[in-house]
N, C-alpha and C positions, 0 to 999 in steps of 0.2 A: 372062485372068479376073484381076480385082484381089481383091488377099486383102482380106478384111475387117478396116476396120479395129478394133485392140484399147482398147476401153476401159478408161482407167485406173481403178481403183477411186475413190470418194469416201474423202473424210476419215473421213464417219460409216462407211462400210463395212470401211475399214482398221481403226479401234476396234472395230466389230463382232467382225472376225476376232480379234482381237487377243485382245479380252475373251474371247470362247468358247475360245481356245486356254487360256489361264489359268486358266480356269474347270474344262478339261480336267485340270491340273495339280493344282490343288487338290482335283479328286474322285480322282485318284489316290491320293493322299497320304492323304484320309479314307478310302481302303480299305484302305489300308495300317493306319490307327489303327485301324478298326474290326477288323481281322483281329488285332491284337495285342492291342486290348480283350479279345477275345473270351479268347482266350489265358490272359490278365491273371484276367478273372473265373472261369475255370476252375481257376487257380490258388490262387484269396483262400479258402483253407481254414484251419480251426483246424488249427495249430502250424507253419503256412508263416511263413519267416522276410521281414520285409519289405525287408531289403537285398537279399535274391535275387529276389524279383519287380520291384524297381527296377530291377537287373543285367538280367535276362532282358526287361524291357520295352524298355531301348534295346538291347540285340543284336539284337531282332524288330526293330525299326524300322529301324535300319543294315541289317539280311538284305531286309527290303521296299525302303527304296528303293534300296538297291544293284541290284537285278535290274530296274529298269525305266530308260528313259528313259539307256540307255547310248550313244548314237550323237551322237557331238558336232556342236554345231549350230555351222554357219560355223565350224567348225576347233575351235570352244570346248567342252571338258565342261562340262555340265550340272551345276552346283550340287543337292547332293540331301541328306537325312540329319534329324537329331534336329531338331524345331524348340522342339520343351519335352522335357527329359529326365523321364523316367517317375517322379513321386511317390506315393508309397503314405501318405497319412497317416490316422489312425486316431481316431474317438472324439472328442474336444476339440480335434486338432490341427487347423488351420485349412487350410493347405494346404502345398506345399513344400520334403514330410518326403522326403528323399532320400539317409540316411545313407551314411559311409564306411565302410569294414572299418575303420577305426582307433576312429571315435566310439565312445562307452560305448553308444549308444543302438542300434547295430549287433546287436546280439541281439534285439531285439524281435520276437516271433512274434506273429501272430494268435491271437485267442481266437475261441469261439462268441460269438455275440452282438455283435461289435465292429462299430462303424460304419466303413467302411472309401471310402474315396476315391481311387478312381484316376485321374490326370491324365496326359497325355501327348501329344505333338504330333510330326507329319512333315510336311516340306517338298520340293517339287518345283521347282527354279529360283527358289528364294526364297517359294513359293508354300505357304502354313502354314496345315494344318487340324489344330486344336488341340480335343481332347474331355477331358471329366472327368465321373463318374458315380461314384454310390453303392452299394454291397453292403453287406448286413448278413451276416455269414459264418454257417451253419448255417442260414440261415431257408430256407423252402419252403413252398408252397402247404400243408402239412396243418401246418406249423409258420410261421405267418406272423410277420414284424416286427408287434409291438402299442407301446403306451403313448407316450413321449415320443420314442424313436425313430421310431417310424411318423411322429407329428405331423411333425415336421423334414424326413425324409423326402420325405413327400407334400407339403409346402408347398412345397420346393426343385424338384421336380418339377415341380408345378403352375405354379410362378412361372416354370419356366422356358418351358413352354409359352403361358402369358401374354405373357412379352418376345416369343417369335417372332412374333407376332401383330402386338406394336407395334413393333418394327424395321422399318419400312416409311417408302418413300418419302413425306417431308413432317411425318412424326411428329418428337418434339422427345426429347431424351434423360430429361428430367425425367418424360415421360409413362411411362417404363418404370422409373425411381425408385418413383416413387408406386406403381404395380402393384403391381410387386414386396413392396414395403412391407403394402401391402395385402391381398396373398396370403398373406404370414407370421403378421401377426396372426390372420387367421382359426383361423391352425394351434397360435396362444397362441405364436409364436416372432417370432423378427425377424433381419432380413438383416445380416449380418457387418459391422461399421462401415468404411467406407470402401473395400469391395472394388470396383475397378474392371473395364469390358469397354471394349476399346479398335478402334477402326477398324483393318484392316491394311493392307496394301499389299504389294508383292513386297520380300521382305527387312524386313517390318516388322512387329512382332505387336503392338507399343504406341502406334499412331499419336495424333495430337495430341487427335482427334475423340472423347470419352470420354464413358461411362455411369457414375455413382457410385452404390453401395446404403448406405441409411441414413446418410447424412451427416450428421455435426456441426454445429451450428449456425458454426463458422468455414468448414468443407469449403463448406455453403450459400452462403456470401459469395463466397467465392473461386471456385466452381465453372462452368466457362463455359457457356452453355445454346448446343446444337449440334441443328443440321436434321440427319433421315438421309437422303441423295440417292441416286441413280439409280447405280449400278454400284459403289456400294461395299462393301466385304466387312467383317463383323464378328466378333470374337470375344466372344460373349455369357457371362458368367464368374456361375454365381447360386450364391452362398452362405449358406446359413441357419442360423443357432444356435438351439436349444431354449432357450438363457440370457436373461435379465431385460431383457438392452440391447445386446445384438449387438456389445459390445466385445471385441477380443482382445490380448493382449500376446507379449511376446517369454519365453521360458523359458530352460531351461539348454541349449537343442537348440541344436546348432552349422549354420551355414549352409551349404549345398553347393553352392546352384545360383545364378549370378550370370551376367549379360549387357554385352556391350560397350554402352555409350553413345555411339549416333551423331555425336552433336550435340556433344560434348566434343573438345577438342584440350589436349593437354598432353606437354609431355616430360619421361618418365619420368627420374629420376634415379640410381636403381638398375640395376646393368648385370643382376640377378637378375629386376626388374618389368620389363624389354624385353623379356628372354625370352620369361617367363610371358605377358605380353601379346601376344607375335609367335605365339604357339601358340597362343593363342584366336583371335586372327584366320584363324589357316589353319585350326583345327577347328571353329570352332562360326560364323563370318562374324559377321553380324550378331544369332544367335540365339542364347537361352540356354542355359550349358551348366553341367554336376557336374565338379565338379572332380575328380573319378572319370576323367574322360575325359582329363585332362592326365596326363603323362610321371611327373612327380615332384610327392607330393601335400606335402610338406615344403616344397616350394621353389614348389610353386604357393601355397599360403597365404599363404608371405612375400611373393612378388611381388604378389599381389593385395592386397595392403593399402596399399602405397603408390596403387597404382591404384585402389581403392575412394575411398581417402582423397580424392583428387581428382577424384572424381566420371566418372573413365574408365571404370568399370565400377561398375553398380548390382549391390547383394546381390538376392535374394527369400528374405527371412527366412521363419523358421517361427515362427509366431504360435497360440497358442494360445485357447482361449476357457475359464472358469473350470473346475475340474474337476469333475466330474459332470456337464458339458452335452454335448451332441454336436453336430455340425457335418456337414449334408449340402451335398455339391455336384455342379450340373450343368454343362457346359460347350460349347459347340456354337458351331461355326461360320455363319455365313448369307451370303449373296450376295442384295446387292438388284438383280435383273436388270431390261431392259426389262419382260421379260413378268412381273413379278412377286416377290418374294421364294421365295430357293431354299435349304432347308438342305442346307450342303455335307459336315456331320458326319454319320453315321448316328443312329439312334436308340440309346435305350442298351439296352444286352445283356443288363445283366440285371434291373432294374425291370418288373415287372408289376403291375396293380393286386392282383392276388389273392396277391399275396409283401407285401404292405403296406397293415396295417388299422389307417388311424386313427379315432379314433370324432370326429375335428374333421371337419367340411367347409366348402368355399368356399359364402358366403352372399349375397356382390355380386353381384347381378342384372345389372349391365353386363359384370363379368367374365364370370360363367358364361357369358354370351350369346356374349361373344368368344372363347371356347373351343369355343363350337359350329362358328365358322368357319375353312374350310380356311387352309392357310399363303398362296394365292393364288387369288384368283377364277377360275373357270372362265370362257371365253371368252363361253358362253351367258348366265351370270349377268350379265357386264360388257354386254352387249349388249341385255339385260332392263332393267337398272339405267337404261342408259341410254335407251331406247324409254320408258321411266315416266315418267323427267324431262322427255322431250320432251311426254310425253302431258299430264303436269301444266302444262306451261309454255301449252300450247295451251290447254288448260280454264282458264287463269287469262286 
């Protein structure tokens, strides 16, 4: 009996199989991030030290990623670990706050009523899931968040829900920019100026296709219009301020998070710089890292200076909106699969409508309608829409 001929998979089948395997890695990373986020939310209590939360978050990401994908693939170990170091940014600190023991701000503790942004990411084989959410220390259904804190958190979460539904194949980045601004305005808030959301790929969390929030006039002119396409993965960062203009600036806080610039090459002159850069490549690869993960902090700071000067490494600066204002953030990772958009990261651990009571609400009819829609249409409703369209054509 002749052997049945084995059909070679087509290019499309190969692509789909690869995409499915990659999606599984994204989801595994997202599950780890969600477990760490649950733990951090439970630790974000009155009196907790910010640095302790940051250190614990990174430790838990390393443990979580260390427990999976341990079989070498074709003799090569699967890379995995932190895709974004744990940051705990409080009140008017926008993002990237993750102090070192030696920093004056390392003694900062959480107080009742603090608006706390938790931000972290994990990757498996370079496929990263990054998430951020906002919690208010000590709030409960009996003692919900009110006033400007409630306005800014509800604005950020509503904007995130709108953005999830607009990041879809065929839509453009400016649709997200404009909608987020509209949502923020309904709560008398502003998106933080110039904040970016980026397309992702393997070992890339800051791809060339981007969305900008609340751009300045100069940024509007320079910023490229892009269209969302099938099989893209995006990290969407929604940052909303209760301030008047959404502007943020650097203050005394020291930068601790950096990332290797993959597109720049330069031969470092100093021996220390070369040693530190080599350590960065080994420990973090293409992903952002905290100086804390390097062996010698003093040497690391010295070595990074030359690398930053020549754009080999970029800093994630800690920026602040004016004193007395609050910033709320939600970050999610989403994949534009052939069957429709799919959230890679989990919904927020802490946020629930009964915990946050703003007196303001979204009035825009179009956006309210958008929020009633599921992230992806079911096959039934797609068929129904197609049939209705064909009927309308026949009648015409």
